[in-house]
N, C-alpha and C positions, 0 to 999 in steps of 0.2 A: 504494500500500500504506500501512497505518498508519505513524505516525511511528516506532514502535519497529522495524519492519521496515526502513525506510529508514536508520535509524541503524545497525542491524546491518550492512547492506550497505555503508554508507559506511566504517565502521571496518574491515570485512573488507578492502576495497580498500586503505585506507591501510596496513594491516598488511602487505600484499603488497609495497609499495614499500620497507618496512624489512626484512622477513624474507628476501626473495629474494636481495638482495646479501649479506646476513649468512650465509645458508645456503651460497651459492656460495663465500664466503671460507672458511668453516669446513671445507667439504669439500675445498677446494683445498689447504689446509695440513694436513689430517688425515693421520695416518700409516697410510693404507689400503694393504693388501697387494694392489696392483693394478698392471697394466702402465701405463706413463705415459699412453697414449691413453685407456685405460679410466678412469684416475683423473681426467683432465680432463673426460671425458664425465660422470662421476658428479657433479662440481660443477655442470656445465651442467644436467643433468637435475634435480638438487635445486632449482635456482632455477626451472626451468620448472614443476615440480610445484607449487611454492609459488604461482607466478603463475597457474597454472590453477585452483587451489583458491580463491584470493582474488579472481581476476578483476580484478587491479589494472589490467591493460591488456587490450584485447580478446583473446580466446583464440586467434583465428587469428594475430594478430600475435605472440603468445607462441610459437606453433609456428614461425613464420618466424624469430623471434629465436633460438630454440634451435638450429635448423638452421644459421643463419648463424654462430652462435657456434662450432659444431663446425668450421667452415672456418677461422674466425679463430684458434682455438686449436690448430689442427693435428691435430684428431681425424680428419678425412677431407678429401680434395680436393673442390672444389665439385661436379664432375660426379658423384661418387659420393654425396655428401650429398644432393643435390637429385634424384637419379634416381627415388626413389619418387613424386615428384609426377607422373610419367608412368605410374604403375601403372594397369592397366585398370579397376580399381574406381573410380578418379577419374572416369572417363567414365560409369560406371554411375550415380554420383551425379548428374552433370550431366544425363544423359538422363532419369532418373526425376524429378529436380526440375523439369525443363521440362514433363513430362507432368502432374505435380501442379499446376504453376502454371496450366496450361490448364484443368484440372478446376476449380480455384478461380476463375479468371478468368471462365469461362462459367457459373458457378453450378451445375455438374453435381453437385457434392457436396451442395448444399442440396436439389436436386430429388430425389436418391436418398434422402436422409434423410427428407424429408417424405413420400415415397411409402411408405416403410416404416412411419412413424408413423401414416399414414392408413389402414392396412390395417383391414378390418372387425373390430370388437371391441376394437381396441387402445386407441382414445381414450376408451372408456367408463369405464375404471377406472384410477386413478392408478398402481397396481402394474404394470399392463400397459404403461402409458406409460413408466414407469421402465425396464422390461425392453427395450422396443423402442427407447427413446432410447439406452440403453447399447449395444445391439446395433448400431444405426446408426452410433454413434460409433466402435465397434470396427472395423466393416467399412470405414469410410472411412479410418481410421488405418492400415490395412494397406497403403495405397498413397500417402497423402500425409502430410505431417509431423504429428506429434502436436499441436504448437502450432497449426498452421493448422486442424486438425480442431476443436480446442476453441474457437478463436476464431470458427469458423463455427457450432458447435452451441450455444454459450453463449447467444446472443440468442434462439434457438429455445426453449431451456430456460426462460429468464426469461419469455418470452411465455406458455408453458404454465403457469408458476406464477402469473402474473397472472390467468389465467382461473380456475384452481383456487381461489386465495385470495379471489376475489370471493364465494365461498360461505362460507368460514371460513378463518382463518389456519392455516397448516400449516408451521411452522418446521422441524420434524424432517424432513418430507418434502422441503422445499426444500434442506436440507443434503445429504440423501441423493441427490437428483436431480443437483444441481450437482457434488458430489464424484464421482459416478459418471461424469461427463463426463471428468474428468482421468484416473481409473483406467481406464476403457474405452479411452481413446486410447492409454495406455501398453500395455495388453494387446494391442490391435490392432497396435501397432508390433512386438511379438514375432513375429507370425505369418509375416511375409515378410522376406527380406533387405533390401528397400527400405523397410520400414515405419518404421524409425528408424535414425539414423546409427550408433549403437553396433554394430548387426548387421553392417554392412559393414566397420566397423573390425575387429571380431573375426574375420570371415571372411578379411579381408586378412592379418591376422597369422598365422592358421592356415595359409593358403596359402603365404605367404612363408617362415615360420620352421619350419613342420612339414611342408611339402610335401604337404599334403592339400587337395584341392579339396572345397568344400562347395557343390554346385550349388543352384540356386534351389529346385527341387522337394524336394531332400533337406532343406534347412533347414525347409521348410514341414511336413515330416513330424514335426518336433519342435515348431516354433514354433506351428503351428496348434492342436494339442491343448493346449499351454500357454496360449495365448490364450483358447480357448473354456472350458477348465476354470476359469481364474481369473475370467473374465467370469461364468460360471454361479454360482460361489461368491459373488461380490460382489453380483450381482443378487438372489440368494436372501436374502442377509443384509440388504442395504440395502432391499430390497423389503418386508421385514417392518415397516418404519417407516411404510408406507402402507396397511396392512391396515385400520386404523381409519377411513380416509377413505372417505366415501360415493362412489358412482358419480356422475358428472356428464356431462351431454350437452354442456356447454360446451367441454370439451377437444376432443372429436371435431369439433364445429362449427368451432372456431378452426383446427384442423389442415386441415380441408377448405377453409376460406376461404384460408389461406395457400397451399395447393397450387393452387387455382384462379387465384390472383393471378399465378402464375408463367407461365400461358399454355402454349401448345404448345411442343414441343422446338424450339430454335433450330438453325440450321445449324451454329453453332459447337459446340453441345453434341453433335450427331450426329457431327461430325468428330472431336471429342475422344474420344468413346466408341469410334469406329473405331480411332483411333491407340492408345488404351489397350488395347483388346481384342487388337489385333495384337501389341503388346508382351508382354502377359501370356501369350498363346498361345506366343510364342517362348521366354519364360522357362520355361514349364511343360512344353512339348513334349518336350525331352530326357528329363526325369524320367518322363514317361508312357511313352516308348519303352523306357527302362531297366526300368520296372516290368513291361512286357509281354514284352520280349524279353531282358532282362538287360543289365547294364552292359558286357558284352564284345561286344555286337552291333555290327556295322559302322555301322548307322544311328545308334546312340547316339553313337559316337565321331565320326562325320561331323558330326552336329548340334552336339556340344560344341565341335568345332574350328572350324566355320564360323560358328556364331551363339552365341558366349558371351554371358553376361548383359549385358556392357557394350555389345556390338554391337547386341543386341536393343533396349536402351534408346535408343541413338542412332538406330536405324532408326525406332523409334516416335516419337521427338522430331522427326525430320526430316519425318515425315508432317504434323506440325502446321504446317509451313511450306510444304507442298505442297497439302494439301486446302484449297480456297478457301471463303471465306464470301461473297465478292462477286467474281465473275469479271471483270466490267467494270472495277472499280476495282483489280483485283489485290490484294485483301485476303484474307489467309489466316487460318487458325485461331488462331494465336498471334502477335500483333505482337511484333516484336523488342524494343520498349521494355518489354514485359511479360516476355519471356523472360529478360532480363538482371536481373530482380528476384529471381531464385532465391537460395537461401541459400549464396552463395559462401563465406561464412566457414566453413561446415562442410566444404566441399571442401578449403579451405586447411588447416583444422585436421587433417583426416584425413591429408593429405599430410605435414604436419610430424610428426604423431604416428607414422606408419608409418616415416618417415625416422629419427627418433630411436630407435624400437624396433629397426630394422634395424641401426643402428650399435651399439646395446647388445649385440646378439648377435655382431656382427663383432669388436668389441674384447674380448669376454670378460666384459664388465660384467654382462650378464644372467645368465651362468652363476654368477658370483661371488655375485650377489644371491640366486639360487636356492639355492645351497648354504648360504648364511647363514641364509635363512629356514627351510630344511629342518631345520637343527640347532636353530633357535630354537623352531619350532612342533612339531617331532617328528612331521611328516607321514610316515606309513608305508604308507598304502593309497590306491588311486585314488579310492575313494568319499570318504574323509576330505578329500582334496585338492579334489575336486569341491564338497563342501559348503563348505569353507573359502573357495574361490574365489568361489562364488556369494554367500555371506554378505558377504565383504569388499567386493565390487563394489557390493552393495546398500547397505551402510553408507556407503561413500564417496560414493555418489550422493545421500545426504541433504544433503551439504554442498557438493557441486560438481556440475557438469553431467554428464549421462549420457555424453556424448561424451568428456569429459575422464576420467571414471571408466574407461571402456573403454580409452582410450589408455594409462592408467597401470597398470591391473591386468592386462590380458590378457598383455602381454609378460612381466611378472613371473611370472605363473602358468605360462606355457610354460617359462620358465627353471627354475622350481621343480620342475615335472614331470620335466624332463630331469635335474636334479640328483638326484632321487629314483628315477630310472629307472622312471618311471610313464608311463602314457598321457598324451599331450599334448592331444589333441583334445577329449576330454570336459570337463576342467576349463576349457579355454579357451572352449568353448561355454557352459558354466555361468556363467563370469564375464561373458561378453558379454550374456547374458540378465539376469543379476543387475544389470548396469549400468542396465537400464531400470526397475528397481524403485527404491524410495525415495520415499515419499509422505507423510512425517510433517509436513513444514514447507512454508510458502508458498515458501521459497527453494529447495526441493528440485528443482523443475522449473518451467519457464515455464507449464506447464499448471496446476499447483497455484496459482501466483501469479495466473493469470487468474481461476480460479474463486473464490479467496479474496478477490480485489479486488471481487467482487460484493457483499460484505458480508453474505452469507447463510450463511456457514460459520464458526462460532466456532472460534478457534484450538484450544482443548482438544478439540473434536470432530474436527478434522483430524488432530491428533496421535493421538487414540485410534483412529480409523478407519485412519489411515496405518500405525501400528505393527502392527496386526493383519494388514492386507493385506500388509505387508512380510514378516512371518513366514510367512504362508500362501504368498506368492509364492516365497520361497526353498525351501520344502518341495516345492511343485509343480514348480518348475524342476528341482531336484535329482532328484526321483523320475522325471520324464519323460526327462531327459538320461541318467540311469543306466540306464533300461529300454529306451528306443528308440534311443539313441545307438549302442550296439554293433551294432545291427541295420542301421542305415542309413549309418553312418560307417566301419564296419569297425574301430572302435576296440576296444581290449582293456580 
């Protein structure tokens, strides 16, 4: 990144080493009207939030440090404090990450993206290329991490620009195409529970603290419309910047060449597709049964009990180590040395975040925060709380990671809803989705940083585009959660 961005990041991290112990000390001695355990936890959480925002130390280690500190300072015994690290969603993370790793390892994601971009008529006009490119990015990001999706799609986008600009420069279209990569990846992440880490974090908090299950298919009934509506708005807006560009056969020819260079499907790609298909079928099947026969049908309850999302993910991941690519050499679809390259830090961050959130509710700290915010903000209705929750998470995501934003905002929102005697689920879902917004700055998300590092997106352009998409995103999420949520979540 440019020097100014590196300087900002350096000073942000330095500030964390100073502010974290200072906030801890101030909260420790502050005359808070809390029970002793809640008071000590408030000091710990204050320091943890500062370290998450500043990223002074790796975020996963901050989560570990926070949980360890709760044991050290007598907030909870070790067995209770670390219990959430065995939450079933932890294993949903692990299984889905291994499936995503296999998709990336065998190049199945690139094959699918090029297949979509090579459809007849797509490569003849830049506007159609932008639409297909964004759609491919969105579809892939529903199942693999946003950052991995952008890292894979960015070279394809740069290649397309190279062909297009052989005819004449197109800086406006270049900015639109590359920024659409980051935006579409974020929108795709909204569509499924495994699309991005904040989704699983929010679902976990809703299940543990509100006692409400959000099945895979149920989440998709809200997440998929949000994803597609935001994608359509973005493509229509950014696509307008390519209408002046003439059609060119060079784009279609380059896409066809890249597709031919891939050759036929490999055994690894076929095996990965089978494992992925089985997993998705197991994820979606209970919802389809509920849709056809109702949530009270014995078949639905049996499927939900026998094959929850975490078990389905582990079964699918296990297939990667059973389906062979070379029987004689006993080589299987995903080598173990590749499997261990998954994003373990997100798994650990989720465990620490859910542990600290659970302790906040157990000690009464969350309730105290909720009542304090209720009085400060004057929240009186479920819709206003939903809007506030979504907006707060989106704003916080501009300066810290999406996962940290979800870990910090969702438990506070649940506590605020309880304090106001309002529905808990809808604002929690809104905050979870809002955490995936935040597009104004290169430091907002790794995806933004990747596309900004290409040097093709001026900072003022990113801020202008990002601010508008942020505002549109909050409105779309609030509207869909408020309208669809009561129907599928049984919320009031």
